[in-house]
C-alpha positions as CSV (number, residue, x, y, z in Angstrom):
1,M,166.3,115.6,76.8
2,K,164.9,118.3,79.1
3,Y,161.7,120.0,77.9
4,P,160.6,123.5,78.8
5,F,157.2,122.3,80.1
6,K,155.6,119.9,82.5
7,Q,153.4,117.3,80.9
8,K,150.8,114.7,81.8
9,K,148.3,112.6,80.0
10,N,144.5,112.8,80.6
11,N,142.0,110.7,78.6
12,G,144.4,110.4,75.6
13,L,145.2,114.1,75.6
14,L,148.5,115.8,76.6
15,I,148.2,118.6,79.2
16,R,151.2,120.9,79.1
17,E,152.2,123.7,81.4
18,F,154.8,126.3,80.5
19,S,156.0,128.4,83.4
20,K,156.1,132.2,83.1
21,N,159.7,131.9,84.3
22,V,160.9,129.6,81.5
23,S,163.9,131.0,79.6
24,S,163.0,132.2,76.1
25,D,166.1,130.4,74.9
26,E,164.4,127.0,75.7
27,L,161.4,127.8,73.5
28,V,163.0,126.7,70.3
29,W,161.7,126.2,66.7
30,H,160.6,122.6,66.3
31,R,158.2,120.3,64.4
32,D,156.0,117.4,65.4
33,R,155.5,114.0,63.8
34,E,151.7,114.2,64.0
35,D,149.0,116.9,63.3
36,R,148.0,118.6,66.6
37,D,145.1,120.5,67.8
38,V,146.2,122.7,70.7
39,T,143.5,124.2,72.9
40,V,144.6,127.0,75.2
41,L,143.2,126.5,78.7
42,E,145.0,129.4,80.5
43,G,147.6,132.0,79.7
44,S,148.2,135.6,78.9
45,G,150.6,137.2,76.4
46,W,151.8,133.9,74.9
47,Q,152.2,133.7,71.1
48,L,152.4,130.9,68.5
49,Q,154.6,131.5,65.5
50,M,154.3,129.1,62.5
51,D,157.1,128.9,59.8
52,N,157.1,131.9,57.5
53,M,154.3,133.6,59.5
54,L,154.0,136.4,62.0
55,P,153.2,135.3,65.6
56,V,149.6,135.3,66.8
57,Y,148.5,135.7,70.4
58,L,147.2,132.6,72.0
59,T,143.6,133.1,73.3
60,P,142.2,131.0,76.2
61,G,139.4,128.8,74.8
62,K,140.6,128.8,71.3
63,T,142.1,125.8,69.4
64,Y,145.0,126.1,67.0
65,H,145.8,123.5,64.4
66,I,149.5,122.7,63.8
67,P,150.1,120.4,60.8
68,K,152.7,117.7,61.2
69,N,156.3,118.5,60.1
70,T,155.6,122.3,60.2
71,Y,158.2,124.3,62.1
72,H,156.7,126.4,64.9
73,R,157.5,127.8,68.3
74,V,155.8,129.5,71.3
75,I,156.8,132.9,72.5
76,K,156.8,133.5,76.2
77,G,154.0,135.4,77.8
78,S,153.4,137.1,81.2
79,T,151.6,134.3,83.0
80,D,151.9,130.5,83.1
81,L,150.5,128.8,79.9
82,L,148.3,125.7,80.1
83,V,147.4,123.9,76.9
84,E,145.6,120.7,76.0
85,I,147.0,118.8,72.9
86,K,145.2,116.3,70.8
87,E,147.5,114.4,68.5
88,I,145.7,113.4,65.2
89,C,146.7,110.2,63.6
90,Y,145.4,109.4,60.1
91,D,146.3,105.7,60.0
């Protein structure tokens, strides 16, 4: 499967970069198997939309919590988006 981002791991965290040139059609609704804390490192105009909620603008320096199995998507902005993702396991 081809993803709409580039990803690498750094000290147990996922670093993802979304290009400003990504097609909006590739930014699909999805859900994750683990809770995630997503910290925005860089980006302008990008939004996060959670199931049954209005989109919110992603702010650099802010962390957003996404509960596992919750449908969500990102909405394309005007610059590249760089985020740090911490997967939270409660085993």
